[in-house]
The first five atom37 places (N, CA, C, CB, O) and aatype in JSON, in Angstrom:
{
  "aatype": [12, 11, 1, 0, 0, 10, 13, 15, 10, 10, 10, 10, 7, 4, 0, 0, 7, 5, 14, 1, 6, 1, 17, 14, 3, 15, 14, 3, 7, 16, 19, 15, 1, 19, 7, 15, 18, 10, 5, 0, 15, 7, 19, 7, 11, 14, 3, 14, 10, 0, 3, 7, 11, 16, 5, 1, 1, 15, 16, 15, 1, 3, 0, 0, 9, 10, 3, 0, 1, 7, 1, 10, 9, 3, 18, 10, 11, 1, 9, 12, 9, 0, 6, 7, 19, 15, 0, 7, 6, 1, 0, 16, 6, 3, 6, 7, 17, 1, 1, 1, 10, 3, 5, 0, 0, 16, 7, 9, 6, 19, 16, 6, 16, 1, 17, 3, 3, 0, 3, 16, 0, 19, 19, 19, 10, 1, 19, 6, 1, 0, 15, 19, 6, 1, 0, 10, 7, 10, 19, 6],
  "atom_mask": [
    [1, 1, 1, 1, 1],
    [1, 1, 1, 1, 1],
    [1, 1, 1, 1, 1],
    [1, 1, 1, 1, 1],
    [1, 1, 1, 1, 1],
    [1, 1, 1, 1, 1],
    [1, 1, 1, 1, 1],
    [1, 1, 1, 1, 1],
    [1, 1, 1, 1, 1],
    [1, 1, 1, 1, 1],
    [1, 1, 1, 1, 1],
    [1, 1, 1, 1, 1],
    [1, 1, 1, 0, 1],
    [1, 1, 1, 1, 1],
    [1, 1, 1, 1, 1],
    [1, 1, 1, 1, 1],
    [1, 1, 1, 0, 1],
    [1, 1, 1, 1, 1],
    [1, 1, 1, 1, 1],
    [1, 1, 1, 1, 1],
    [1, 1, 1, 1, 1],
    [1, 1, 1, 1, 1],
    [1, 1, 1, 1, 1],
    [1, 1, 1, 1, 1],
    [1, 1, 1, 1, 1],
    [1, 1, 1, 1, 1],
    [1, 1, 1, 1, 1],
    [1, 1, 1, 1, 1],
    [1, 1, 1, 0, 1],
    [1, 1, 1, 1, 1],
    [1, 1, 1, 1, 1],
    [1, 1, 1, 1, 1],
    [1, 1, 1, 1, 1],
    [1, 1, 1, 1, 1],
    [1, 1, 1, 0, 1],
    [1, 1, 1, 1, 1],
    [1, 1, 1, 1, 1],
    [1, 1, 1, 1, 1],
    [1, 1, 1, 1, 1],
    [1, 1, 1, 1, 1],
    [1, 1, 1, 1, 1],
    [1, 1, 1, 0, 1],
    [1, 1, 1, 1, 1],
    [1, 1, 1, 0, 1],
    [1, 1, 1, 1, 1],
    [1, 1, 1, 1, 1],
    [1, 1, 1, 1, 1],
    [1, 1, 1, 1, 1],
    [1, 1, 1, 1, 1],
    [1, 1, 1, 1, 1],
    [1, 1, 1, 1, 1],
    [1, 1, 1, 0, 1],
    [1, 1, 1, 1, 1],
    [1, 1, 1, 1, 1],
    [1, 1, 1, 1, 1],
    [1, 1, 1, 1, 1],
    [1, 1, 1, 1, 1],
    [1, 1, 1, 1, 1],
    [1, 1, 1, 1, 1],
    [1, 1, 1, 1, 1],
    [1, 1, 1, 1, 1],
    [1, 1, 1, 1, 1],
    [1, 1, 1, 1, 1],
    [1, 1, 1, 1, 1],
    [1, 1, 1, 1, 1],
    [1, 1, 1, 1, 1],
    [1, 1, 1, 1, 1],
    [1, 1, 1, 1, 1],
    [1, 1, 1, 1, 1],
    [1, 1, 1, 0, 1],
    [1, 1, 1, 1, 1],
    [1, 1, 1, 1, 1],
    [1, 1, 1, 1, 1],
    [1, 1, 1, 1, 1],
    [1, 1, 1, 1, 1],
    [1, 1, 1, 1, 1],
    [1, 1, 1, 1, 1],
    [1, 1, 1, 1, 1],
    [1, 1, 1, 1, 1],
    [1, 1, 1, 1, 1],
    [1, 1, 1, 1, 1],
    [1, 1, 1, 1, 1],
    [1, 1, 1, 1, 1],
    [1, 1, 1, 0, 1],
    [1, 1, 1, 1, 1],
    [1, 1, 1, 1, 1],
    [1, 1, 1, 1, 1],
    [1, 1, 1, 0, 1],
    [1, 1, 1, 1, 1],
    [1, 1, 1, 1, 1],
    [1, 1, 1, 1, 1],
    [1, 1, 1, 1, 1],
    [1, 1, 1, 1, 1],
    [1, 1, 1, 1, 1],
    [1, 1, 1, 1, 1],
    [1, 1, 1, 0, 1],
    [1, 1, 1, 1, 1],
    [1, 1, 1, 1, 1],
    [1, 1, 1, 1, 1],
    [1, 1, 1, 1, 1],
    [1, 1, 1, 1, 1],
    [1, 1, 1, 1, 1],
    [1, 1, 1, 1, 1],
    [1, 1, 1, 1, 1],
    [1, 1, 1, 1, 1],
    [1, 1, 1, 1, 1],
    [1, 1, 1, 0, 1],
    [1, 1, 1, 1, 1],
    [1, 1, 1, 1, 1],
    [1, 1, 1, 1, 1],
    [1, 1, 1, 1, 1],
    [1, 1, 1, 1, 1],
    [1, 1, 1, 1, 1],
    [1, 1, 1, 1, 1],
    [1, 1, 1, 1, 1],
    [1, 1, 1, 1, 1],
    [1, 1, 1, 1, 1],
    [1, 1, 1, 1, 1],
    [1, 1, 1, 1, 1],
    [1, 1, 1, 1, 1],
    [1, 1, 1, 1, 1],
    [1, 1, 1, 1, 1],
    [1, 1, 1, 1, 1],
    [1, 1, 1, 1, 1],
    [1, 1, 1, 1, 1],
    [1, 1, 1, 1, 1],
    [1, 1, 1, 1, 1],
    [1, 1, 1, 1, 1],
    [1, 1, 1, 1, 1],
    [1, 1, 1, 1, 1],
    [1, 1, 1, 1, 1],
    [1, 1, 1, 1, 1],
    [1, 1, 1, 1, 1],
    [1, 1, 1, 1, 1],
    [1, 1, 1, 1, 1],
    [1, 1, 1, 1, 1],
    [1, 1, 1, 0, 1],
    [1, 1, 1, 1, 1],
    [1, 1, 1, 1, 1],
    [1, 1, 1, 1, 1]
  ],
  "atom_positions": [
    [[143.16, 90.01, 153.91], [142.92, 89.14, 152.48], [141.78, 88.6, 152.96], [144.11, 87.91, 151.91], [141.3, 88.06, 151.96]],
    [[141.12, 88.43, 153.77], [139.58, 87.75, 153.56], [138.85, 88.88, 153.49], [138.94, 86.72, 154.8], [137.95, 88.89, 152.65]],
    [[139.02, 89.94, 154.23], [138.28, 91.18, 153.6], [138.19, 91.4, 152.06], [138.95, 92.4, 154.1], [137.14, 91.66, 151.46]],
    [[139.16, 91.3, 151.61], [139.26, 91.42, 149.87], [138.5, 90.11, 149.32], [141.08, 91.4, 149.19], [137.93, 90.17, 148.23]],
    [[138.49, 89.12, 149.97], [137.7, 87.91, 149.01], [136.34, 88.26, 149.5], [138.15, 86.05, 149.31], [135.43, 88.01, 148.71]],
    [[136.0, 88.81, 150.72], [134.75, 88.74, 151.04], [133.95, 90.25, 149.93], [134.71, 88.85, 152.95], [132.83, 90.36, 149.42]],
    [[134.9, 90.98, 149.93], [134.19, 91.95, 149.09], [134.22, 91.63, 147.95], [134.57, 93.16, 149.1], [133.26, 92.06, 147.31]],
    [[135.05, 90.95, 147.31], [134.98, 90.36, 145.85], [133.51, 89.59, 145.71], [136.33, 89.2, 145.58], [132.73, 89.75, 144.77]],
    [[133.34, 88.72, 146.85], [132.19, 88.06, 146.69], [130.89, 88.7, 146.7], [132.19, 87.21, 147.52], [129.92, 88.22, 146.11]],
    [[130.85, 89.98, 147.48], [129.7, 90.68, 147.44], [129.46, 91.73, 146.05], [129.74, 91.44, 148.78], [128.35, 92.13, 145.7]],
    [[130.31, 91.96, 145.59], [130.53, 92.54, 144.24], [130.08, 91.71, 143.01], [131.97, 92.82, 144.09], [129.62, 92.17, 141.97]],
    [[130.3, 90.24, 143.35], [130.11, 89.52, 142.35], [128.11, 89.29, 142.55], [131.3, 88.06, 142.48], [127.3, 89.41, 141.63]],
    [[127.82, 88.98, 143.81], [126.88, 88.56, 144.06], [125.9, 89.97, 143.75], [0.0, 0.0, 0.0], [124.76, 89.77, 143.33]],
    [[126.27, 91.06, 143.92], [125.2, 92.17, 143.5], [125.25, 92.38, 142.12], [125.42, 93.56, 144.17], [124.13, 92.66, 141.7]],
    [[126.31, 92.36, 141.04], [126.32, 91.95, 139.8], [125.51, 91.17, 139.36], [127.22, 91.54, 139.52], [124.72, 91.45, 138.46]],
    [[125.59, 90.0, 139.99], [124.72, 88.97, 139.42], [123.08, 89.07, 139.68], [125.23, 87.64, 139.98], [122.29, 88.43, 138.99]],
    [[122.66, 89.95, 140.78], [121.4, 89.97, 140.97], [120.73, 91.32, 140.37], [0.0, 0.0, 0.0], [119.57, 91.64, 140.61]],
    [[121.65, 92.09, 139.54], [121.26, 93.22, 138.56], [120.13, 92.72, 137.57], [122.58, 93.7, 137.68], [120.28, 91.59, 137.1]],
    [[119.1, 93.39, 137.23], [118.43, 93.11, 136.06], [118.94, 93.49, 134.68], [117.29, 93.62, 136.2], [119.49, 94.54, 134.35]],
    [[118.63, 92.33, 133.87], [119.37, 92.43, 132.57], [118.62, 93.51, 132.01], [119.39, 91.08, 131.62], [117.43, 93.73, 132.2]],
    [[119.55, 94.29, 131.2], [119.11, 95.04, 130.04], [117.93, 94.95, 129.05], [120.01, 94.97, 129.38], [117.88, 94.18, 128.09]],
    [[117.03, 95.8, 129.4], [115.87, 95.61, 128.64], [115.94, 95.8, 127.14], [114.92, 96.45, 129.13], [115.27, 95.15, 126.34]],
    [[116.99, 96.96, 126.74], [116.79, 97.45, 125.49], [118.0, 96.54, 124.76], [116.9, 99.18, 125.41], [119.15, 96.69, 125.17]],
    [[117.77, 95.75, 123.82], [119.03, 95.03, 123.28], [119.63, 95.81, 122.23], [118.74, 93.62, 122.73], [119.1, 96.83, 121.77]],
    [[120.78, 95.33, 121.81], [121.84, 95.99, 120.99], [120.99, 95.83, 119.53], [123.55, 95.16, 121.09], [120.2, 94.93, 119.27]],
    [[121.31, 96.73, 118.84], [120.54, 96.46, 117.24], [121.91, 95.88, 116.39], [119.78, 98.28, 116.32], [122.95, 96.52, 116.24]],
    [[121.72, 94.87, 116.01], [122.72, 94.16, 115.41], [123.1, 95.02, 113.97], [122.19, 92.58, 115.2], [124.31, 95.21, 113.84]],
    [[122.4, 95.47, 113.07], [122.87, 96.35, 112.19], [123.29, 97.63, 112.78], [121.95, 96.54, 111.26], [123.9, 98.4, 112.04]],
    [[123.12, 97.89, 113.72], [123.12, 99.47, 114.3], [122.18, 100.54, 113.64], [0.0, 0.0, 0.0], [122.43, 101.7, 113.96]],
    [[121.17, 100.33, 112.81], [119.96, 101.21, 112.66], [119.28, 101.61, 113.94], [118.95, 100.54, 111.81], [118.81, 102.75, 113.92]],
    [[119.12, 100.91, 115.04], [118.2, 101.55, 116.02], [119.2, 101.5, 117.55], [116.54, 100.56, 116.09], [119.84, 100.63, 118.13]],
    [[118.97, 102.67, 117.73], [119.98, 102.94, 119.21], [119.19, 103.7, 120.09], [121.51, 103.89, 119.0], [118.2, 104.35, 119.74]],
    [[119.67, 103.6, 121.31], [119.36, 104.37, 122.16], [120.11, 105.61, 122.63], [119.17, 103.67, 122.95], [121.31, 105.62, 122.92]],
    [[119.09, 106.86, 122.69], [119.76, 108.33, 122.82], [118.78, 108.87, 123.79], [119.87, 109.33, 121.32], [117.58, 109.03, 123.61]],
    [[119.49, 109.12, 124.88], [118.78, 109.69, 126.04], [117.55, 109.03, 126.33], [0.0, 0.0, 0.0], [117.7, 107.86, 126.69]],
    [[116.33, 109.47, 126.26], [115.16, 108.98, 126.81], [114.44, 108.4, 125.58], [114.34, 110.08, 127.58], [113.3, 107.94, 125.71]],
    [[115.01, 108.39, 124.54], [114.31, 107.9, 123.37], [115.06, 106.58, 122.47], [114.14, 109.21, 122.44], [116.21, 106.25, 122.73]],
    [[114.48, 106.08, 121.7], [115.11, 105.11, 120.74], [114.84, 105.75, 119.22], [114.38, 103.51, 120.94], [113.83, 106.23, 118.72]],
    [[115.99, 105.57, 118.77], [116.28, 106.18, 117.28], [116.25, 105.26, 116.32], [117.59, 106.83, 117.08], [116.8, 104.21, 116.66]],
    [[115.78, 105.27, 115.2], [115.83, 104.47, 114.18], [116.2, 105.06, 112.82], [114.68, 103.86, 114.14], [115.52, 106.0, 112.39]],
    [[117.16, 104.61, 112.16], [117.36, 105.05, 110.89], [116.87, 104.03, 109.23], [118.93, 105.3, 111.05], [116.91, 102.8, 109.2]],
    [[116.62, 104.52, 108.52], [115.89, 103.86, 107.31], [116.34, 104.83, 106.13], [0.0, 0.0, 0.0], [116.61, 106.03, 106.2]],
    [[116.34, 103.65, 104.61], [116.57, 104.5, 103.68], [115.85, 104.0, 102.57], [117.92, 104.72, 103.45], [115.44, 102.85, 102.42]],
    [[115.71, 105.22, 101.64], [114.85, 104.73, 100.83], [114.91, 105.62, 99.56], [0.0, 0.0, 0.0], [115.09, 106.83, 99.48]],
    [[114.69, 104.64, 98.53], [114.89, 104.99, 96.86], [113.94, 105.71, 96.29], [114.92, 103.8, 95.94], [112.82, 105.32, 96.63]],
    [[113.94, 106.45, 95.68], [112.81, 107.37, 94.71], [112.16, 106.31, 93.86], [113.58, 108.65, 93.58], [112.78, 105.27, 93.62]],
    [[110.88, 106.52, 93.37], [110.23, 106.05, 92.68], [110.84, 106.14, 91.19], [109.1, 106.55, 92.97], [111.36, 107.23, 90.96]],
    [[110.87, 105.58, 90.54], [111.81, 105.83, 89.18], [110.77, 106.38, 87.96], [112.63, 104.17, 88.6], [111.15, 106.93, 86.93]],
    [[109.47, 106.12, 88.32], [108.82, 106.88, 87.7], [108.0, 108.37, 87.86], [108.28, 106.16, 87.46], [107.21, 108.99, 87.14]],
    [[108.54, 108.58, 89.0], [108.05, 110.1, 89.53], [108.89, 111.1, 88.7], [108.36, 110.39, 91.31], [110.09, 111.06, 88.43]],
    [[107.91, 112.07, 88.34], [108.42, 113.52, 87.61], [108.65, 114.33, 88.28], [107.68, 114.21, 86.78], [107.8, 114.76, 89.06]],
    [[109.88, 114.82, 88.21], [110.51, 116.01, 89.01], [111.07, 115.57, 90.34], [0.0, 0.0, 0.0], [110.83, 114.5, 90.9]],
    [[111.85, 116.55, 90.76], [112.46, 116.23, 92.03], [111.62, 116.49, 93.12], [113.66, 116.93, 92.23], [111.92, 115.62, 93.95]],
    [[110.99, 116.99, 93.45], [109.79, 116.93, 94.33], [109.31, 115.7, 94.5], [108.75, 117.7, 93.9], [109.19, 115.2, 95.62]],
    [[109.02, 115.17, 93.54], [108.26, 113.61, 93.72], [109.34, 112.61, 93.99], [107.38, 113.04, 92.26], [109.24, 111.67, 94.78]],
    [[110.29, 112.88, 93.32], [111.39, 111.86, 93.74], [111.7, 111.71, 95.31], [112.76, 112.28, 93.03], [111.76, 110.7, 96.01]],
    [[111.88, 113.01, 95.6], [112.27, 112.89, 96.97], [111.37, 112.86, 98.23], [113.05, 113.84, 97.13], [111.76, 112.64, 99.38]],
    [[109.84, 113.16, 97.76], [108.9, 112.49, 98.5], [108.51, 111.21, 98.49], [108.03, 112.98, 98.39], [107.85, 110.84, 99.46]],
    [[108.73, 110.53, 97.73], [108.54, 109.16, 97.54], [109.8, 108.59, 98.1], [108.26, 108.77, 96.07], [109.49, 107.71, 98.91]],
    [[111.07, 108.73, 98.01], [112.02, 108.25, 98.61], [112.17, 108.44, 100.1], [112.96, 108.65, 98.0], [112.72, 107.6, 100.82]],
    [[111.51, 109.89, 100.66], [111.37, 109.87, 102.1], [110.23, 108.88, 102.74], [111.08, 111.3, 102.5], [110.27, 108.17, 103.75]],
    [[109.4, 109.07, 101.96], [108.22, 107.99, 102.38], [108.78, 106.71, 102.42], [106.95, 107.91, 101.37], [108.43, 106.09, 103.43]],
    [[109.59, 106.07, 101.59], [110.06, 104.53, 101.63], [110.95, 104.59, 102.74], [110.84, 103.91, 100.25], [111.13, 103.5, 103.28]],
    [[111.53, 105.52, 103.19], [112.89, 105.66, 104.09], [111.88, 105.81, 105.52], [114.18, 107.32, 103.63], [112.3, 105.27, 106.54]],
    [[110.77, 106.41, 105.57], [110.23, 106.24, 106.69], [109.6, 105.02, 106.92], [109.49, 107.15, 106.89], [109.25, 104.66, 108.05]],
    [[109.42, 104.33, 105.89], [108.6, 102.91, 106.22], [109.71, 101.81, 106.74], [107.74, 102.24, 104.69], [109.53, 100.88, 107.53]],
    [[111.0, 102.25, 105.98], [112.06, 101.38, 106.05], [112.67, 101.48, 107.55], [113.09, 101.75, 104.9], [113.31, 100.61, 108.15]],
    [[112.32, 102.7, 107.98], [112.95, 102.76, 109.6], [111.88, 102.26, 110.36], [113.39, 104.36, 110.24], [112.21, 101.39, 111.16]],
    [[110.61, 102.6, 110.35], [109.5, 101.98, 111.2], [109.65, 100.38, 111.35], [108.05, 102.32, 110.51], [109.61, 99.68, 112.37]],
    [[109.85, 99.99, 109.86], [109.85, 98.49, 110.24], [111.23, 97.85, 110.97], [0.0, 0.0, 0.0], [111.25, 96.73, 111.47]],
    [[112.25, 98.65, 110.95], [113.49, 98.25, 111.81], [113.21, 98.62, 112.96], [114.8, 98.77, 111.48], [113.78, 97.93, 113.8]],
    [[112.48, 99.55, 113.44], [112.05, 99.76, 114.93], [111.3, 98.65, 115.55], [111.16, 100.97, 115.07], [111.52, 98.11, 116.64]],
    [[110.35, 98.38, 114.66], [109.49, 97.28, 115.01], [109.99, 95.98, 115.12], [108.54, 97.21, 114.19], [109.41, 95.14, 115.82]],
    [[111.25, 95.68, 114.35], [111.74, 94.27, 114.32], [112.52, 94.48, 115.75], [112.78, 93.78, 112.82], [112.6, 93.55, 116.56]],
    [[113.12, 95.85, 116.02], [113.93, 95.81, 117.07], [112.8, 95.82, 118.44], [115.05, 97.12, 116.94], [113.18, 95.4, 119.53]],
    [[111.74, 96.23, 118.28], [110.91, 96.05, 119.68], [110.51, 94.36, 119.94], [109.3, 97.06, 119.56], [110.24, 93.89, 121.04]],
    [[110.55, 93.64, 118.73], [109.9, 92.46, 118.78], [111.29, 91.82, 119.72], [109.4, 91.73, 117.1], [111.02, 90.96, 120.56]],
    [[112.41, 92.16, 119.6], [113.76, 91.58, 120.5], [113.58, 91.9, 121.78], [115.23, 92.19, 120.12], [114.53, 91.55, 122.48]],
    [[112.49, 92.57, 122.52], [112.77, 93.11, 123.77], [111.99, 92.11, 124.86], [112.27, 94.71, 123.81], [110.83, 91.72, 124.71]],
    [[112.66, 91.86, 125.71], [112.54, 90.61, 126.4], [111.31, 90.9, 127.61], [114.14, 90.14, 127.06], [111.63, 91.44, 128.67]],
    [[110.12, 90.56, 127.38], [108.89, 90.91, 128.55], [109.15, 89.97, 129.57], [107.2, 90.7, 128.03], [109.4, 90.35, 130.72]],
    [[109.12, 89.04, 129.34], [109.59, 87.97, 130.48], [110.42, 87.24, 130.57], [108.97, 87.23, 130.77], [111.14, 87.17, 129.57]],
    [[110.69, 86.52, 131.5], [112.2, 85.55, 131.58], [111.92, 84.36, 130.32], [112.44, 84.55, 133.52], [111.03, 83.52, 130.23]],
    [[112.97, 84.64, 129.49], [113.04, 83.81, 127.89], [111.87, 84.26, 127.09], [0.0, 0.0, 0.0], [111.64, 83.59, 126.09]],
    [[111.08, 85.28, 127.33], [109.87, 85.39, 125.94], [110.21, 87.1, 125.42], [107.65, 85.17, 126.66], [110.27, 88.12, 126.09]],
    [[110.36, 86.92, 124.26], [110.34, 88.32, 123.49], [109.12, 88.75, 123.48], [110.81, 88.33, 122.06], [108.17, 88.11, 123.93]],
    [[109.06, 89.9, 122.95], [107.81, 90.71, 122.65], [106.79, 90.3, 121.31], [108.35, 92.18, 122.42], [105.59, 90.36, 121.02]],
    [[108.26, 89.8, 120.61], [107.68, 89.25, 119.0], [107.36, 87.92, 119.23], [0.0, 0.0, 0.0], [106.55, 87.44, 118.44]],
    [[107.87, 87.08, 120.25], [107.02, 85.36, 120.47], [105.91, 85.68, 120.91], [107.62, 84.13, 121.62], [105.01, 84.92, 120.54]],
    [[105.48, 86.83, 121.83], [104.32, 86.77, 122.4], [103.28, 87.21, 121.18], [104.33, 87.65, 123.72], [102.14, 86.77, 121.0]],
    [[103.99, 88.23, 120.41], [103.06, 88.8, 119.35], [102.67, 87.4, 118.26], [103.96, 90.24, 118.45], [101.73, 87.57, 117.48]],
    [[103.19, 86.47, 118.24], [102.94, 85.54, 117.2], [101.89, 84.69, 117.61], [104.11, 84.77, 116.85], [101.13, 84.18, 116.78]],
    [[101.79, 84.5, 118.87], [100.82, 83.96, 119.75], [99.33, 84.63, 119.81], [101.46, 84.01, 121.07], [98.25, 84.03, 119.8]],
    [[99.51, 85.73, 119.87], [98.27, 86.5, 120.46], [98.18, 88.0, 119.81], [98.42, 86.63, 122.17], [99.04, 88.88, 119.82]],
    [[97.11, 87.99, 119.35], [96.76, 89.09, 118.71], [96.66, 90.29, 119.24], [95.84, 88.92, 118.25], [96.55, 91.16, 118.37]],
    [[96.66, 90.8, 120.68], [96.67, 92.0, 121.5], [98.11, 92.54, 121.37], [0.0, 0.0, 0.0], [98.38, 93.74, 121.24]],
    [[99.24, 91.29, 121.43], [100.25, 91.93, 121.48], [100.9, 92.23, 120.16], [100.98, 91.33, 122.28], [102.04, 92.7, 120.15]],
    [[100.19, 91.98, 118.98], [100.64, 92.66, 117.74], [99.96, 93.89, 117.63], [100.41, 91.85, 116.49], [100.29, 94.74, 116.8]],
    [[99.08, 94.03, 118.4], [98.72, 95.47, 118.65], [99.23, 96.36, 119.39], [97.77, 95.57, 119.01], [99.21, 97.57, 119.14]],
    [[99.8, 95.71, 120.54], [100.77, 96.75, 121.5], [102.1, 97.06, 120.69], [101.27, 95.98, 123.11], [102.73, 98.1, 120.87]],
    [[102.51, 95.97, 119.67], [103.82, 96.3, 119.2], [103.46, 97.3, 118.19], [104.69, 95.06, 118.64], [104.42, 98.05, 118.02]],
    [[102.47, 97.62, 117.45], [101.92, 98.53, 116.77], [101.95, 99.82, 117.46], [100.7, 98.14, 116.45], [102.69, 100.78, 117.22]],
    [[101.14, 99.72, 118.24], [100.74, 101.0, 119.34], [102.38, 101.65, 120.02], [99.54, 100.18, 120.97], [102.56, 102.87, 120.07]],
    [[103.48, 100.64, 120.51], [104.57, 101.16, 120.63], [105.09, 101.54, 119.23], [105.36, 100.33, 121.38], [106.25, 101.13, 119.21]],
    [[104.94, 101.83, 118.61], [105.61, 102.33, 117.36], [104.89, 103.74, 116.86], [105.48, 101.13, 116.16], [105.36, 104.49, 116.01]],
    [[103.57, 103.95, 117.62], [102.94, 105.15, 117.35], [103.62, 106.0, 117.78], [101.78, 105.32, 117.74], [104.64, 105.62, 118.36]],
    [[103.38, 107.41, 117.7], [104.13, 108.63, 118.28], [105.29, 108.91, 117.95], [0.0, 0.0, 0.0], [105.98, 109.74, 118.55]],
    [[105.72, 108.12, 116.75], [107.09, 108.07, 116.05], [107.33, 109.74, 115.52], [107.04, 106.81, 114.59], [106.39, 110.31, 114.98]],
    [[108.51, 110.39, 115.69], [108.62, 111.87, 115.09], [109.89, 111.45, 113.78], [109.28, 113.31, 116.6], [110.69, 110.52, 113.8]],
    [[109.74, 112.3, 112.93], [110.96, 112.25, 112.06], [111.7, 113.57, 112.48], [110.6, 112.19, 110.38], [111.27, 114.72, 112.41]],
    [[112.96, 113.11, 112.96], [114.08, 114.24, 113.32], [114.91, 114.38, 112.44], [114.88, 114.05, 114.47], [115.62, 115.32, 112.79]],
    [[115.35, 113.86, 111.16], [116.26, 114.04, 110.36], [115.75, 113.36, 108.88], [117.53, 113.5, 111.0], [115.16, 112.3, 108.71]],
    [[116.16, 114.27, 107.98], [115.8, 113.64, 106.64], [117.04, 114.23, 105.67], [114.11, 114.15, 106.07], [117.35, 115.42, 105.68]],
    [[117.56, 113.46, 105.02], [118.87, 113.77, 104.14], [118.56, 113.17, 102.58], [120.37, 112.91, 104.89], [117.97, 112.09, 102.58]],
    [[118.82, 113.63, 101.55], [118.68, 113.31, 100.29], [120.26, 113.0, 99.72], [117.86, 114.5, 99.56], [121.07, 113.85, 100.08]],
    [[120.6, 112.29, 99.17], [121.85, 112.27, 98.24], [121.63, 112.81, 96.75], [122.38, 110.77, 98.12], [120.55, 113.35, 96.51]],
    [[122.52, 112.71, 95.79], [122.35, 113.39, 94.71], [121.37, 112.68, 93.83], [123.58, 113.64, 94.12], [120.65, 113.27, 93.02]],
    [[121.4, 111.22, 94.05], [120.12, 110.29, 93.22], [118.74, 110.62, 93.88], [120.35, 108.43, 93.39], [117.71, 110.1, 93.45]],
    [[118.73, 111.39, 94.81], [117.47, 111.86, 95.52], [117.23, 110.48, 96.33], [116.08, 112.38, 94.39], [116.05, 110.18, 96.51]],
    [[118.21, 109.61, 96.83], [117.77, 108.67, 98.03], [117.68, 109.32, 99.13], [118.62, 107.56, 98.33], [118.37, 110.31, 99.33]],
    [[116.8, 108.84, 100.05], [116.71, 109.48, 101.31], [116.91, 108.61, 102.47], [115.48, 110.1, 101.42], [116.54, 107.43, 102.52]],
    [[117.51, 109.2, 103.38], [117.88, 108.89, 104.6], [117.14, 109.37, 105.82], [119.07, 109.24, 104.67], [117.36, 110.57, 105.99]],
    [[116.31, 108.83, 106.75], [115.44, 109.48, 107.7], [116.01, 108.46, 109.14], [113.51, 109.34, 107.16], [116.22, 107.27, 109.37]],
    [[116.09, 109.56, 109.76], [116.04, 109.33, 111.52], [114.61, 109.57, 112.22], [117.13, 110.53, 112.33], [114.08, 110.68, 112.29]],
    [[114.03, 108.37, 112.75], [112.9, 108.52, 113.44], [113.13, 108.39, 114.85], [111.97, 107.65, 113.0], [114.15, 107.75, 115.12]],
    [[112.45, 108.84, 115.87], [112.44, 108.63, 117.34], [111.25, 108.51, 117.94], [113.05, 109.59, 117.99], [110.25, 109.03, 117.44]],
    [[111.2, 107.84, 119.03], [110.17, 107.33, 119.83], [110.64, 107.33, 121.2], [109.73, 106.02, 119.4], [111.74, 106.81, 121.4]],
    [[110.04, 107.79, 122.12], [110.19, 107.78, 123.41], [110.38, 106.24, 124.08], [109.01, 108.52, 123.9], [109.64, 105.32, 123.73]],
    [[111.39, 106.04, 125.02], [111.34, 104.99, 125.52], [110.15, 104.74, 126.29], [112.36, 104.84, 126.1], [109.62, 103.65, 126.11]],
    [[109.62, 105.54, 127.12], [108.65, 105.67, 128.26], [107.39, 105.25, 127.55], [108.56, 107.2, 128.95], [106.61, 104.43, 128.04]],
    [[107.25, 105.74, 126.58], [105.7, 105.48, 125.66], [105.86, 104.17, 125.13], [105.35, 106.61, 124.21], [104.84, 103.49, 125.23]],
    [[107.04, 103.5, 124.5], [107.28, 102.06, 124.04], [106.67, 101.2, 125.46], [109.17, 101.76, 123.64], [105.78, 100.34, 125.44]],
    [[107.47, 101.71, 126.69], [107.18, 100.77, 127.99], [105.82, 100.88, 128.24], [107.97, 101.15, 129.37], [105.33, 99.83, 128.66]],
    [[105.12, 101.71, 128.14], [103.55, 101.73, 128.56], [102.91, 101.06, 127.5], [102.85, 103.22, 128.74], [102.35, 100.03, 127.87]],
    [[102.82, 101.32, 126.32], [102.4, 100.28, 125.4], [102.53, 98.87, 125.43], [102.88, 100.52, 124.43], [101.58, 98.15, 125.11]],
    [[103.96, 98.26, 125.9], [104.36, 97.16, 125.75], [103.86, 96.55, 127.44], [105.99, 97.23, 125.22], [103.9, 95.36, 127.75]],
    [[103.53, 97.38, 128.13], [103.03, 96.86, 129.6], [104.19, 96.42, 130.51], [0.0, 0.0, 0.0], [104.14, 95.42, 131.24]],
    [[105.58, 97.52, 130.38], [106.67, 97.12, 130.98], [106.87, 97.83, 131.98], [107.67, 97.06, 130.27], [107.78, 97.52, 132.76]],
    [[106.09, 98.94, 132.21], [106.07, 99.81, 133.51], [105.67, 99.05, 134.62], [105.13, 101.01, 133.43], [104.89, 98.1, 134.44]],
    [[106.15, 99.37, 135.89], [105.74, 98.52, 137.1], [104.84, 99.74, 137.72], [107.17, 97.86, 138.19], [104.24, 99.58, 138.78]]
  ]
}
């Protein structure tokens, strides 16, 4: 009995001492962790004045990329960089941190593009988590 209680206390102590997960959950599900990457999805509508299918699809793809990039940056702003301080909070106070957030979103690649019958695009972007950590100065 004493051994079981001691073992339970050791397990609780180890769990309490573990570092908090750096990568928060995405509240809307548009950003996810997939292997060593962060993936973000976005949706874009075509320009109503665009002539032809190619232009409509091009403008909706561009809009979807901007949407996904914006969602990724919003996600990155929620990453905790210090106890109780997020990257977004630091970026509001410091121009250097705003540049770091933009830099963390470079190296993004489009991995998937789909269109529906109305030429609305859905895009999936990905960026390596290691490059985000380097850009935000989170690697030790």
